[in-house]
N, C-alpha and C positions, 0 to 999 in steps of 0.2 A: 584678495590677491592685489588689488589695485592699490590699497594702503601700502603695502609692501613695495610695489614698484615705484610709487611716489617717494617714500622715504628712501629707497636705494638711490633715487636721483637727487636726494636733498631738495626735493620741492615741497614747500611749505602747503599746508591744506587744513582745512577745517572739515572735520567729519560731522556730518549731521545724521543721527539714526531717525529714520521717518517713523519709527515705532514707538519712539520715546515720549512724543507727545502729539496731540491733534494739530497744534501748529506746525510742528514740522512736517507732518503729512500734507497737511493743507498747502504749505510751500511747495512741496514736490508735485503735487496734483496741478498747481498752478502753471508749472512749467510743461507738465505731461499734456495737460488739456489744450494748451495754447501754441505748442511748438511742432511742427511737421516732423521733426526728427523721430518723433514716436509713433508715426503712423503706420510704419512696418511692424512694429510691436504690437500695436492694437490689432491690427489684422490678422496676426497670429494668436490673439489672445494671452499676449505676455505683457508685463509690466515696463521694462525698459529700465532696469536699476543695475548696476548703480550709475547715478547721474553725475556727470562731471560739468560744473560750470566754472569757466575760466573768465574773469573779470580783469579788465585791463582797458584803462583810459575811459572808463565810463561805458564800455560796451561788453557784453556777456556773449560768449559762444559757449554752445552746449555741446558735449560729447557723451556717448554710452559706452559701455564696456565695449561693444563691438568697435568702436572707433577710437579707443583710448591710444592706438599706436599713432594717430593723428595729432594727438595732445603731447604724448611722451617723445 
């Protein structure tokens, strides 16, 4: 659904399937293991995907599906 929402708003995005390669999974886990946005998911034994990474002016901001309204 997230890909549909982004496409409807004409927002360009790169989709990365974390199951496609070990490198993709490791990149996701790097974010998950080092960012407090995932604490609530970890406490509920959930994964916290999809992950939205917005890069602007050398700064990254992270969003999960739960907070996509803040991004969209």
